[in-house]
LUMVOGU-244247 format. One line per 3 residues: number of its first residue (from 1); for each residue x, y, z of N, C-alpha, C. Coordinates in steps of 0.05 Angstrom, whole numbers, plus 32768, in hexadecimal, padded with zeros to 4 digits. Example, Ala and Ser with C-alpha at 12.3 -4.5 7.8 and 13.67 -1.06 7.14 Angstrom:
2
1	8108 7F8E 809C 80F6 7FA6 809C 8108 7FBE 809C; 8101 7FD3 808E 8111 7FEB 808F 8102 8001 809D
//
This chain:
246
1	8118 7FFD 8021 8100 8000 8039 8114 7FFF 8056; 8100 800A 806A 8111 800B 8086 8117 7FF1 8090; 8128 7FF7 80A3 8132 7FE0 80B2 811C 7FCF 80C5
4	811C 7FB6 80BC 810F 7FA1 80C8 8111 7FA4 80E9; 8101 7F9A 80F8 80FE 7F9E 8110 8103 7F7E 811F; 8119 7F84 8134 811D 7F66 8143 810A 7F60 8150
7	8106 7F45 8152 80F5 7F34 8166 8102 7F24 817F; 811A 7F2A 8181 8126 7F2A 819C 8126 7F3E 81AF; 8129 7F35 81CD 812E 7F4C 81DC 8141 7F41 81F3
10	814A 7F53 8205 8164 7F44 821B 8154 7F39 822E; 8132 7F44 8230 8121 7F40 824B 8110 7F20 8241; 810F 7F1A 822B 8108 7EF9 8225 8111 7EE4 8212
13	810C 7ED4 8210 8112 7EC0 81FA 8110 7ECE 81D9; 811D 7EC0 81C6 8112 7ECB 81AD 80FB 7EBC 81A7; 80E6 7ECC 8193 80D1 7EBC 818C 80D0 7EBD 8171
16	80C4 7EAE 8163 80CA 7EAD 8146 80AF 7EB7 813B; 80BC 7ECD 812C 80A0 7EDF 8129 8093 7ED4 8117; 8099 7EC3 8106 808D 7EB4 80EF 806F 7EA4 8104
19	807C 7E93 8115 8068 7E81 8129 8052 7E97 8131; 805E 7EAF 813B 8046 7EC3 8142 8031 7ECE 8131; 8040 7EC8 8115 802F 7ED0 8100 8013 7EC1 80FF
22	8021 7EAA 80F9 8012 7E93 80F8 7FFA 7E8B 810E; 7FFE 7E9C 8126 7FEA 7E9B 8137 7FDB 7EB4 8134; 7FE5 7ECD 8129 7FD3 7EE0 8125 7FBE 7ED0 810E
25	7FC2 7EC4 80FA 7FAF 7EC1 80E0 7F9E 7EA8 80F1; 7FAE 7E9D 8103 7F90 7E87 810C 7F7B 7E9C 811F; 7F89 7EAE 8132 7F73 7EB1 8136 7F66 7ECB 8125
28	7F70 7ECE 8110 7F5E 7EE6 80FF 7F45 7ED8 80EF; 7F4E 7EBC 80E9 7F40 7EA4 80E8 7F24 7E9F 80F6; 7F27 7EA0 810F 7F1C 7E9B 8126 7F08 7EB0 812B
31	7F15 7ECE 812E 7F04 7EE1 8132 7EF5 7EEA 8113; 7EF3 7EDC 80FA 7EE0 7EEA 80E8 7ECC 7EDC 80E6; 7ECE 7EBE 80F8 7EBC 7EB2 80EB 7EAD 7EA5 8103
34	7EB1 7EB5 811A 7EA1 7EBD 813C 7E80 7EC9 812D; 7E7D 7EC7 8146 7E54 7ECA 813C 7E52 7EEC 813C; 7E69 7EF5 8148 7E5F 7F17 813B 7E7E 7F18 8131
37	7E90 7F12 8125 7EAA 7F18 8107 7E9D 7F22 80FA; 7EAE 7F28 80E6 7EAF 7F3A 80CC 7E97 7F30 80B9; 7E99 7F10 80B7 7E88 7EFE 80A9 7E75 7EFC 80B0
40	7E66 7F03 80C5 7E52 7EF4 80D8 7E3A 7F17 80CE; 7E40 7F2F 80C7 7E30 7F4A 80CA 7E24 7F42 80A8; 7E05 7F3C 80B4 7DF9 7F35 8096 7DE7 7F54 8094
43	7DE1 7F63 80AA 7DD2 7F81 80A0 7DD7 7F92 80B9; 7DE1 7FAC 80A9 7DE0 7FC9 80BD 7DC8 7FDE 80B5; 7DB5 7FDD 80C8 7D9D 7FED 80C4 7DA0 8012 80D2
46	7DA0 8022 80C9 7D9D 803E 80D1 7D7F 8047 80D8; 7D79 804D 80EE 7D62 8055 80FA 7D64 8070 80EC; 7D47 8079 80EE 7D46 8090 80DA 7D51 80AC 80F1
49	7D51 80C1 80EA 7D61 80D9 80F2 7D55 80DF 8117; 7D5F 80E1 811F 7D51 80E8 813D 7D4A 80CD 8152; 7D50 80B7 8140 7D3E 80A4 8152 7D53 808E 815D
52	7D49 8079 816F 7D67 8062 8179 7D56 804E 8179; 7D5D 803B 816F 7D58 8020 8165 7D55 8013 8181; 7D32 8000 8186 7D38 7FF0 8195 7D41 7FD2 818E
55	7D5D 7FC9 81A6 7D6B 7FB4 819D 7D5A 7F98 819F; 7D49 7F9B 81B9 7D3A 7F86 81BA 7D22 7F80 81AD; 7D16 7F99 81A6 7D02 7F8D 8189 7D10 7F85 816E
58	7D2C 7F8B 816C 7D34 7F85 814D 7D38 7F66 8150; 7D40 7F5D 8169 7D4E 7F45 816D 7D37 7F35 8171; 7D1C 7F3B 8175 7CFE 7F2E 817C 7D04 7F13 8169
61	7D01 7EFA 8164 7CF0 7EEB 8157 7D01 7EE4 813F; 7D23 7EE6 8145 7D35 7EEA 8139 7D42 7ECB 813C; 7D50 7EB8 812F 7D5F 7EA0 8132 7D74 7EAA 8149
64	7D7B 7E95 815C 7D88 7E92 8170 7DA8 7E94 8162; 7DAC 7E96 8150 7DCC 7E99 8146 7DCF 7EB7 8142; 7DBA 7ECA 8143 7DBB 7EE6 8137 7DBC 7EF3 8155
67	7DD3 7F0B 8155 7DD8 7F1D 8166 7DD3 7F34 815A; 7DC9 7F4D 816A 7DC8 7F62 8168 7DCF 7F7A 8178; 7DE6 7F8D 8168 7DF3 7FA3 8172 7DEE 7FBE 8168
70	7DF0 7FC9 817E 7DE4 7FE9 816F 7DFE 7FEF 8169; 7E05 8007 8156 7E1B 8020 8150 7E0F 8034 8149; 7E25 8047 8149 7E1D 8065 814C 7E34 8070 8135
73	7E28 8087 8121 7E3B 809A 8114 7E2F 80B6 8113; 7E3C 80C6 80FD 7E33 80E0 80FD 7E31 80E6 80E2; 7E19 80F3 80E2 7E07 80F1 80C9 7E15 8107 80B6
76	7E24 8107 809F 7E36 8116 8092 7E2A 812F 808D; 7E0F 8135 8084 7E01 8146 8082 7DFB 815B 8097; 7DEC 8150 80A5 7DE5 8164 80C3 7DFB 815F 80D9
79	7E0A 8146 80D8 7E22 8147 80EF 7E0F 8142 8108; 7DF8 813C 8104 7DE9 8129 811C 7DF0 8111 811E; 7DEF 8104 813A 7DF7 80E5 813D 7DDE 80D9 8131
82	7DE6 80C3 8121 7DCD 80A9 811C 7DD0 8099 8128; 7DC4 8089 812C 7DC0 806A 813D 7DB5 8056 8132; 7DC1 8042 8129 7DC0 8020 811B 7DC3 800A 8129
85	7DBF 7FF5 811B 7DBC 7FD9 812C 7DCA 7FCA 8110; 7DD9 7FB7 8124 7DE8 7FA0 8110 7DDF 7F8A 811B; 7DD5 7F77 8100 7DD3 7F5F 8104 7DEA 7F4B 80FA
88	7DEF 7F3F 810C 7E03 7F25 8108 7DF8 7F07 810D; 7DF9 7EF7 80F5 7DF0 7EE4 80F8 7E0C 7EC7 80F3; 7E09 7EB6 810E 7E19 7EA2 810F 7E23 7E8D 80FC
91	7E07 7E8D 80E7 7E06 7E79 80D5 7DFF 7E89 80BD; 7E0D 7EA3 80BB 7E0A 7EB0 80A2 7E14 7EA6 8088; 7E15 7EA6 806E 7E1C 7EA3 8059 7E39 7E9F 8052
94	7E3B 7EBA 805F 7E5C 7EBB 8052 7E6C 7EAA 806D; 7E65 7EA4 8081 7E72 7E95 8099 7E77 7E75 8089; 7E56 7E6C 807E 7E5A 7E53 8077 7E6B 7E49 805B
97	7E71 7E61 804D 7E7B 7E60 8036 7E9A 7E64 8036; 7EA5 7E6E 804E 7EC2 7E7A 804E 7ED1 7E61 8051; 7EE2 7E68 8041 7EFF 7E51 8044 7F15 7E60 8054
100	7F1A 7E79 804E 7F38 7E83 8059 7F40 7E9D 8052; 7F53 7EB0 8057 7F59 7EC3 8049 7F74 7EC2 8043; 7F7C 7EC3 802F 7F97 7EBA 801C 7FA5 7ED2 8021
103	7FC7 7ECD 802B 7FD6 7EE3 8036 7FF3 7EE3 802D; 8005 7EF2 8026 801F 7EEE 801D 802E 7EE0 8035; 803B 7ECF 802D 8056 7EC3 803C 805F 7ED7 8055
106	8068 7ECF 8063 8077 7EE4 807F 808E 7EEA 8073; 808D 7F0B 8075 80A8 7F10 8069 80B9 7F28 807B; 80C3 7F1E 8092 80C9 7F32 809E 80D9 7F53 80A0
109	80E4 7F4D 8084 80E9 7F6E 806F 80D5 7F7F 8077; 80B6 7F74 807A 809E 7F80 807B 809A 7F89 8096; 80AD 7F8D 80AD 80A4 7F8F 80C6 80B8 7FAA 80C8
112	80A6 7FC6 80C8 80B5 7FDA 80C0 80B4 7FF0 80DE; 80C9 7FFA 80E4 80C7 8011 80FE 80C7 8029 80EC; 80B3 8037 80FB 80AB 8056 80F7 80B3 806D 810E
115	80B3 8081 8103 80AA 8093 8110 8093 809F 8126; 808F 80A6 8135 8070 80AD 8140 8074 80C8 814B; 8065 80DB 8140 8063 80F5 814C 804D 80FC 8152
118	8041 80F9 8168 8023 8103 817B 801C 8123 817C; 8009 812C 816C 7FFF 813F 8160 7FEF 814B 8181; 7FF1 8163 818C 7FE1 816A 81A0 7FCF 816A 819E
121	7FBA 8163 81A6 7FA0 8162 81A6 7F91 814E 8190; 7FA8 8148 817F 7FA0 8137 8169 7F95 8149 8157; 7F90 813A 813D 7F7B 814A 8125 7F67 8134 811E
124	7F60 8145 810F 7F3E 8131 8104 7F4B 8136 80DE; 7F49 811D 80D6 7F58 8120 80B1 7F3D 810D 80A9; 7F33 8118 8091 7F19 810B 8082 7F2B 80F1 8076
127	7F19 80DD 807B 7F18 80C0 806E 7EFC 80BC 8063; 7EFE 80B6 8043 7EEF 80AC 8036 7EE1 8091 803B; 7EC6 808C 803E 7EC0 8074 8048 7EB3 806C 802B
130	7EAF 804C 802A 7EA7 8041 8010 7E89 8041 800E; 7E78 8048 8025 7E5D 8044 801A 7E57 8060 8020; 7E68 8074 8023 7E5C 8094 8022 7E5F 809E 8003
133	7E5C 8094 7FF0 7E5E 809C 7FD3 7E67 80B4 7FD7; 7E83 80B0 7FD9 7E9C 80CB 7FDA 7E98 80DD 7FF0; 7E8D 80DB 8006 7E88 80EC 8019 7E9B 80E5 802E
136	7EA7 80F1 8042 7EB9 80EF 804F 7EB0 80EE 8069; 7EBF 80E3 8081 7EBA 80E4 809B 7ED3 80E8 80A9; 7ED8 8101 80C1 7EF0 8103 80C8 7EF5 80FA 80E0
139	7F0B 80E9 80DF 7F17 80D7 80F4 7F2A 80E0 8100; 7F2B 80D9 811F 7F4A 80E5 8130 7F63 80D8 812C; 7F73 80E9 811E 7F8E 80DD 811D 7FA0 80ED 8138
142	7F9F 80DD 8143 7FBE 80E3 8160 7FDB 80F1 8155; 7FE7 80EA 8141 7FFA 80EB 813A 8002 80E4 8122; 8021 80EA 8117 802A 80E7 80F9 803F 80C8 80FD
145	8039 80BA 80E4 8054 80A7 80E8 8061 80A9 80D1; 8075 80A9 80D1 8087 80B6 80BD 809B 8098 80BD; 80A1 8095 809F 80B5 8080 809B 80BD 8084 807F
148	80D2 806F 8076 80DB 8075 8056 80DB 8057 8050; 80CE 8051 8039 80CA 8039 802E 80D2 803A 8015; 80E5 8028 800C 80F4 8028 7FEF 80F4 8043 7FE5
151	8102 8053 7FFA 8112 806C 7FF3 80FE 8083 7FF2; 80E4 807D 7FF7 80D5 8094 7FFA 80C4 8094 801A; 80C9 80B1 801E 80BC 80BB 8033 80A3 80BF 8030
154	8094 80AD 804B 8075 80B2 804C 806D 80BE 8070; 805C 80C7 806B 804A 80D9 8088 802E 80CB 8088; 802B 80AE 808F 8016 80AA 8091 7FFC 80AD 80B0
157	7FE3 80B0 80A3 7FD3 80B6 80B5 7FC4 809D 80C2; 7FBE 8093 80E0 7FB8 807E 80E3 7FAA 8090 80FA; 7F93 8083 80F9 7F75 808C 8109 7F75 807E 812A
160	7F69 8080 813B 7F66 807F 8155 7F50 806C 814D; 7F51 804B 8154 7F3D 803B 8153 7F3B 802C 8171; 7F2F 8042 8180 7F29 8031 819D 7F45 8033 81AF
163	7F54 8044 81AC 7F71 8047 81BC 7F85 8038 81AE; 7F83 8031 818F 7F95 8023 8181 7F9C 802E 8167; 7FAB 8033 8158 7FB4 8040 8145 7FB1 802B 812B
166	7F98 8031 8115 7F96 8021 8100 7F9F 8038 80E8; 7FA9 802A 80DA 7FB7 8030 80C5 7FA5 8024 80AF; 7F98 8038 809A 7F8D 802E 8081 7F9F 8038 8067
169	7FA5 801C 805B 7FB7 8020 8048 7FB5 801D 802D; 7FBD 8021 8017 7FBD 8016 8001 7FD6 8018 7FF2; 7FDD 8009 7FD8 7FF3 7FF9 7FC9 7FF2 7FEF 7FAD
172	8002 7FEE 7FAA 7FF7 7FE1 7F89 7FEF 7FC5 7F89; 7FEB 7FC0 7F99 7FE1 7F9D 7F97 7FC3 7FA2 7FA3; 7FB8 7FB2 7FA5 7F97 7FB6 7FA9 7F8A 7FAD 7F8E
175	7F72 7FA6 7F90 7F60 7FA3 7F7A 7F6B 7F80 7F68; 7F83 7F7A 7F5F 7F91 7F69 7F57 7F96 7F53 7F63; 7FA7 7F5B 7F7E 7FB2 7F42 7F8C 7FA7 7F44 7FAA
178	7FA2 7F5F 7FB8 7F91 7F62 7FD1 7F7B 7F73 7FC9; 7F6A 7F77 7FE5 7F4C 7F86 7FE2 7F50 7FA3 7FD4; 7F3F 7FA3 7FC2 7F47 7FBE 7FAE 7F42 7FD5 7FC5
181	7F39 7FDA 7FD9 7F34 7FEC 7FE2 7F4B 7FF5 7FF4; 7F60 7FE4 7FFC 7F70 7FEB 8008 7F6C 7FCE 8028; 7F86 7FD5 8032 7F81 7FC7 804D 7F8B 7FD4 8062
184	7F85 7FCD 807F 7F88 7FD4 8099 7F9D 7FC7 80A3; 7FAB 7FD8 80B4 7FBF 7FCF 80C6 7FC0 7FDB 80E0; 7FC5 7FCE 80FA 7FC8 7FDC 8114 7FDE 7FDC 8119
187	7FEB 7FF5 8125 8005 7FFE 8125 8007 7FF5 8141; 8025 7FE9 8144 802C 7FE3 815F 8039 7FFC 816E; 802E 8002 8185 8042 801A 8189 805D 800B 819E
190	806B 8019 81A3 8085 800D 81B0 808C 8013 81CD; 80A1 800B 81DE 80A7 801D 81F5 80AE 8039 81F0; 80BD 8039 81DB 80C2 805D 81D2 80A9 8067 81C8
193	8099 8080 81D1 8087 808D 81C7 8088 8097 81B1; 80A3 809B 81A6 80AC 80A7 8188 80A8 8090 8173; 80AE 8073 8178 80AE 8069 8168 8097 8053 8166
196	808F 8041 8151 8077 802D 814D 807E 801A 813B; 8074 8006 8133 807B 7FEE 8128 8065 7FE3 810F; 8066 7FEA 80FF 8053 7FE1 80E8 8059 7FBC 80DD
199	8052 7FB0 80E3 8056 7F98 80D9 803E 7F8F 80C3; 804A 7F9A 80AB 8034 7F96 8095 8031 7F79 8090; 803D 7F60 809A 8035 7F43 809D 8016 7F47 80A5
202	8015 7F59 80BF 7FF6 7F58 80C7 7FE1 7F68 80B5; 7FE6 7F76 80A2 7FD6 7F81 8090 7FBD 7F75 808D; 7FA5 7F7B 808B 7F90 7F68 808D 7F74 7F76 807B
205	7F6D 7F60 8075 7F4F 7F6C 805E 7F39 7F7A 8073; 7F31 7F9A 806A 7F1B 7F9B 8081 7F03 7F90 8081; 7EF8 7F99 8095 7EDD 7F89 8097 7ECD 7F8C 8080
208	7ECD 7FA1 8073 7EBC 7FAA 8054 7EC9 7F8D 803F; 7EDC 7F82 8046 7EE3 7F75 802E 7ED3 7F50 803A; 7EC2 7F4C 804D 7EBB 7F34 8054 7E99 7F42 8059
211	7E92 7F55 8057 7E73 7F5C 8057 7E6A 7F7B 8050; 7E5A 7F78 803E 7E4E 7F95 8034 7E4C 7FA3 8042; 7E3D 7F9B 805A 7E33 7FA6 806E 7E45 7FBE 8084
214	7E62 7FC0 807B 7E71 7FCD 8087 7E75 7FE3 8077; 7E7B 7FF8 8083 7E84 801A 807D 7E9C 801E 807B; 7EB7 800D 8077 7ED1 8011 8075 7EDA 8030 8067
217	7EEF 8036 8078 7EFD 8047 8072 7F14 8049 8058; 7F16 805F 8047 7F26 8057 8031 7F42 805E 8037; 7F59 8063 802E 7F73 8067 802C 7F75 807A 8023
220	7F75 8092 8036 7F82 80B5 802D 7F9A 80B2 8013; 7F99 80CF 8006 7FAE 80CA 7FFE 7FC8 80BF 8000; 7FD0 80CF 8021 7FEA 80D1 802E 7FFB 80AF 8030
223	7FE5 80A1 802E 7FE3 8084 8036 7FEB 8067 8027; 7FEB 8073 8006 7FE8 8069 7FF6 800A 8060 7FF0; 8015 804A 7FEC 802F 8046 7FF0 8035 803D 7FD0
226	8049 8046 7FC8 8050 8048 7FA8 8060 8027 7F9D; 8063 8017 7FB6 8075 8001 7FA3 805F 7FEE 7FB7; 805B 7FD1 7FAC 8049 7FBD 7FB4 8046 7FB7 7FCE
229	803B 7FB8 7FE1 803F 7FAB 7FFC 8036 7F8F 8000; 804A 7F7E 7FF9 8046 7F5E 7FF2 804B 7F51 800C; 8034 7F59 801F 803A 7F50 803B 801C 7F4C 8048
232	8011 7F38 8054 7FF9 7F41 8064 7FE3 7F2E 8052; 7FD0 7F35 8062 7FB8 7F2A 8050 7FB1 7F2C 8034; 7FA7 7F1E 8022 7F99 7F29 8009 7F82 7F2D 8001
235	7F78 7F10 8002 7F59 7F1C 7FFC 7F4A 7F01 8009; 7F2E 7EFB 8017 7F1E 7EE8 801B 7F1B 7ED3 8005; 7F1A 7EB9 800C 7F15 7EA7 7FFE 7EF6 7E94 8006
238	7EE4 7E98 7FF1 7ECC 7E88 7FFB 7EC8 7E72 7FE5; 7EB7 7E5C 7FED 7EAB 7E3E 7FE5 7E99 7E48 7FD1; 7E91 7E3B 7FBC 7E78 7E35 7FAC 7E78 7E55 7FA0
241	7E91 7E5E 7F99 7E86 7E7C 7F8A 7E76 7E91 7F9B; 7E76 7E92 7FBD 7E6D 7E9F 7FC9 7E77 7EBD 7FC3; 7E6C 7ECC 7FC8 7E70 7EEC 7FC4 7E6B 7EFE 7FD4
244	7E7A 7EFE 7FF2 7E77 7F1A 8002 7E67 7F30 8002; 7E75 7F38 7FE5 7E69 7F5A 7FE3 7E4F 7F52 7FD7; 7E40 7F42 7FD2 7E27 7F4A 7FCA 7E12 7F38 7FDC
//
């Protein structure tokens, strides 16, 4: 495995990375259960081709716990923009039944440095999405992330998620121990433009693990690790037999 990253700096006092991770876990719980968190999404509704939905009309008559927002995507067949609405309910059943997200214990060995090589003008790579029946959507990948894990070299593709690199990855834990469709990880840039940090302790269950109304990208082949990544989140835990996937 690649060398772990030190959390000490000559410019500031040493911090306890395990304590930082605990704070991250607490923030994750808060975000997931917020009025527009992953657990609150109860419906995604797409307008007919060429139409834009009326948010105020959609909001009319709904309880005060409901928030309505807009979203947009590209039609896989025509290439034209599609417009839709998302309905979030702060009192959604998934929030009421949610207990926690299980996770592996913090492991500093899974904080890895990697090389980053920007691609001039970026490139677009096809990512299959969970609700597209085998179809794929091209996402912008600004550069290549290269590292060696357990003696095997990888060139990973992380796409641009509103200015942050988001890695969608898979490993042998998927399905039994962790979310079956893979997990997500935000890639941390460093002061050195050619280096990034992959802290797999902060790997997280994608939004589609909390609501079946999301359309999450799946890990492409180059982002699938050969060894179990035993770090980060495992699976959501709900009370009373609740299943967020149905």
